[in-house]
C-alpha positions, 0 to 999 in steps of 0.5 A: 292521566292521573297525577299522584301527589308526592308526600314528605314525611312531615306530611304523613298522618302520625302513627298510633303509638303502642304502649312501649317500654316506658309504659312497662316501667310505669307499670312495674313501679306502680305494682309493688305499691298497688299491692301493699294497698290491696284490699285483701292479702292472703300469706302468713300471720305471726303474733307478738306479746309480752316481751313488748308489752307496754313498749312503744310501737311505731305509732307512738302509742304503748304496744298493749298485748291484751288489745286487739292491734296488728303491725303491718309494713305498710298500711296506715296507722288506725286502719282497721283489718279483719284477719281470718285464720284460713285454718279454723275460719276464726276472724278478728278485727284489729287496728294498725298501730305498728310496722313489722313483721320483718321476717321473711315473707309474713304479711302481718303480726298480731298482738297476743289477744288477737292471736288467742281469738284467732286460735293461733297462739300455740302454733305461732303462725297461721295463714291468713286472710287481711282485709282492709275495712276502713280508718279510725 
């Protein structure tokens, strides 16, 4: 005759926990920040120029429409970025020195000089890829 040992709930081995709501909440909160730091983004890029020339940027330096600079909503100031116009394949390296754009779903604003190099002055907007190269 075999005797079975009766175990109480306290003596049972702990259950393996599956990721639940807490894990999903953490993931949901970190995704937007991770996306902002992604090394490559694609979307609509616009340009800004003469009306802002020699006015202060968000970084404190004066805007120069003839410099290779860019406004981005979240990238740190001084970040070097390669911008490629997906329509014609032209690329330029710019430095983030301002915040913006704050219009629709645009991902960046480039200076007039950068826009000319990208071949987007006439249209004003371009579907582009931006790739983070590093920091000054």
